[in-house]
N, C-alpha and C positions, 0 to 999 in steps of 0.2 A: 577640336581646335578650330577657331575661326581663321580662315585661310585666304582672305582677300588681300591682294597685293596693293601697295600704296596706301592711300588713305582708307580708313575703315569704311567699307561699303555696306550699307544696310540691306542690300539685296543679294549678298553672297550666299553660296551653298556650303554649309558646314560639312566636315569630314564624315563619311559613312552615315549621312542623314537618314536615308531610307531604312537602313538596318536598325538604327537607334529607334526610329518610330515603330518598326515591326516588333521589336522586343518589349518596348515600354508602354505601348497603347493597346487597349483591349476593346475599345468601343463602349466601355462601361464607365467611363469617367475615372474619378479617383484623384489622389494627390501624388504628384511626381516631384522629385527633387533634382534640379540640375545643379550639381555641386560646384561646377566651374562654368557659370552661365556665360562668361565672356561677352561677346557682342550679341548674344541672344539667338543665334541661328538654330541651335538644336531646340531650345525652348519654344521658339516660334513654330517649328515643324510639329512639335508635340501638341501644341495648342490648336493648330489648324487641323491636325489629324482627328481630334476628338473634341467636340464642342463642350463636353462635360468635364474635361481634364482641367485641373488646377496645378500650377507650377510654383514651387519655391525656388527662386534663383539665388545662388550663393556665389560670391566671388571675393577674392582677397584684394582685387584691384579696383579702387573706387572709380577710376576712369572707365573701366570696362562696364561697371554697373550703370554709369551715366548713359553709355551707349545702349545698353540693354533696355533701360527704362524708356528711352526714346523709341527704340524698335518695337517694343512690346506694349506701348501705351494703349493701343486700340483694344487690348484684351482686358483692360481695366482691372476689376477686382479678382480676376482669375489668376493673377500673378502677384506674388509677394517677393520682395528683394531683401537680401541680407548681406551686409558687408562683413566678411569674415572668411574663415577657412572651413573646408568640408571636414577637416580633422576634428572640428568642434560641432559636428552635425547634431548630436544629441542635445547640446545646449541650445543651438539655434531653433530646433523644432520645439523644444520645451517652451522657449520664450514666445513662440507663435501659438502655443496651445495645441500643437499637433502631436498626437500620441503614436501614430503609425502611418506609413506611406505605402503607396502601391508600386513605386519604382524609384530607383536612384541612378543617375547618370554621373559618372566622373570622367571628364575628358581632360587628360593629363598634359596636353600639349601647350606650348607657349603660343599665344594668339598672334595673328598677323599684325594686329595693332601694336602689340608690344615689340615684335621683331622689327617692324618697319619704322618705329620711332627711335631714332638714334639717341635721343636723350634718355631712354630707358636703359641703355647699355647692354641689351641682350644680343644685338647683332654684331658679328665680326666683320660685316661688309660695309658698315658705315661708322665713321669715327664719332664717339660720344663719350660721356662720362661713364666710368666703370661703376654702374649701379646694380642692375640685375635683380632688384627686389620686386617680387610680385606685388607687394603692397608697399609703395614708396613712402608711406607714412610712418613706417616703423622698422626697426632692426638695422644692423650694420649694412653698408653698401658692400659691393664686391671689392672696391678699392680698400675699404677699411678692413675687410676680412683678409685680403691678401697681405696687407701691411702687418697683421698681427699673428697670422697662422704660423706655427712651427714648420720648418722645412720638411721634417719627416712626416708630419700630419698632412702637409700639402701633397707629398708624394702618394700617400695612402689615398687621399681624396681623388687625385687624378687617376690612379690605378683602379680604384673601386667604382667610383661614380662615373668616370669617363671611359673606363675600360681602355685606358691609354697605355700602349705598349712601351712608349718612351717616357713614362711618368717620371722616372728618376732624373733623366736628362732635363726635362722641362722644369721640374721642381727646382733643380739646382740652378738653372738659368734664371728663373724667376727670383730665387733667393739672391743671386748675384746682382741682378738688375735693381732690385729694391734697396740694396745696400748703397747704390749710387744715387738713385732718385726714386721717389715714390711712383708706383704705377697708378695713374689716375684716369687713363682713357682706354677705350677698347683697342685703338690702334697700337698703343704701347704694348698691350698684352699680346696682340696678334704678332707684332714684330719680334717679341721675345721668343714666342713659341716657334715662329718660322726659322729663327736663327738657331734654335736648339735642336731641331729634328733633322735627320739626314735627307738629302735631296730626293731620294727615291720616294719619300713620303708624299711629295707633291704630285706624283703620278696618279694618286688615288682619286676617287670620284669626289670626295669631300675635302674641304679645306683642312690642312693639318692642325689648325687651331680649334676645330669644331669640338672635339672631345674635351679639350681643356675648358672651353666655354660652358659646355654641358655640365662638367664636374663642378666648376665654381658656382654655377647657378643653382645646382642641386644643394650644394653645401650652404650657400647664403640663405636659401629659402627653406631649408630643412625638409626638402620634398619627400624623401623616402620615409622619414618618421611620420610625416603628415599622411602619406599614403597608407601606411600601416594602420594608423588610427582611423583614417577615413573609411577603409574597407570594413573594419570591425563595426564602426558606428553606422555606416551605411547599410550593411546587411542586417544588423540588429534592429534598425528602424523599420524594416520591411514588415508588413503584415503577411500572413501566410498567403502564398500565391504571388507576392510581389517579386520584382525582378531588379537585380543589380547588374548594371552594364558599365563596363570600364573600357575606355579607349586609351591605350598607351602608345608611346612613341620611341621607346628604346628598351633594350633587352632587360635591364635591371627592373624596370617597372613591370614589364610583361611577366617576368618570372615571379615577382611578388604576387601579382594578380592570379596567375595560374596556380601557384601553391596555395593561396588563400582559398580559392574556390574548390580546389581538390580536397582540402582539409574539411571544409563545410559539407562536401558531398560524400565524405567517407563515413563508414560506420565504426565499429570497434577498432581502437588503436592499441589494444593490448598486445604484448609479445605473442607470437604464434604458438609458443610452447606452453602457455597458460591453459589449464583445462577448461576454464570458463572466463567469460568477460567480467572484468572488474572495473573498467573505466566507465561503463554505462553510456558511452557516446552513441548518439542517434544520428541518422542521416538528416541533415538540416537543409540541404540544397540539391537541386537537380541542375547539372551543368547543361546549358543550352547550346554551347558552342564547342563541339568536339575538337575543332581546331580554331584558332583565332580567325575572325573575318578580316580580310584586308581589302583595300580599295581596288576597284576594277581598273583595268588599264586606261579606260576612257577618263576616269576621275583623276588618275595620276597624270595623264597627259594634260588635262586642263589645270591641274593644281599639283605640281611636283611635291609640295609639302605633305601631301597625303600618302606619299610612297611608304613611309615607315609606320603608318597607323595600323594598330591591331585592336580589334574589338573582341572582348570576352564577356559572356553573360551567364547568369545563373538565376534560377527561380527558388525562392524560399518555400520549403514544403511543410515546415512546422513552425 
């Protein structure tokens, strides 16, 4: 995640930069995929670390791609850009004529550029239109989604995607509010949530509307389904010895990444009472992070948005 405050700064330091470089560069060149290139911070670090490395930078956000092109212009033909989702990684690489890559990075955070631009609707601290689309050129906005979603489904989304303990109360409050007037701005949604939750909720470190905004954003962008596909396609695109590295920012994502890597690192999955293996599954990956890597206190102090970042990585062995 690119984490510069205010206007996007081309000199910022991306989250867990040094760890990303350590896992993905070998000094022997190769092709790396930055599946969420954002403002280009991680891609820049990878290109600087190894002069033989080439990077394919993918992003759903065309505005982010414009920033990345500017930042990485000096690397010329060592970088290629794709407007799209990492969930379609196989298609993107085929279009570029790339058959296998040496590393894939997926940074699942919302960029500072997106959070700090009130017009994008991601931030609950600045009033703006309820949009929340990673790619503002397609799909329903958060306002349109909230206007159409069934109240019971809304409760499920808040509970599952936001891990919100007051999901029912908030869903009912949103349902009642939209009966009176459409919810069109971030401030309207924040106010509805604030009125719905008990006062004790305001004593917590995060704003009471944070989990609701997370849940709605995940639903609007289909983020978990995209992550499931992206993990599969990213790992399958690796040549033997290639590394998949994923930075997540909430527990739902981290659990998905952890489970995926464990499954690829596991051997036989047959029931233990079978006399012999029938599944034929082989170990495909070596997990490189016994526990997720988190930001050092110094990084968190300089950039509070790095607090929740977790990096997991695995090497393909076959």
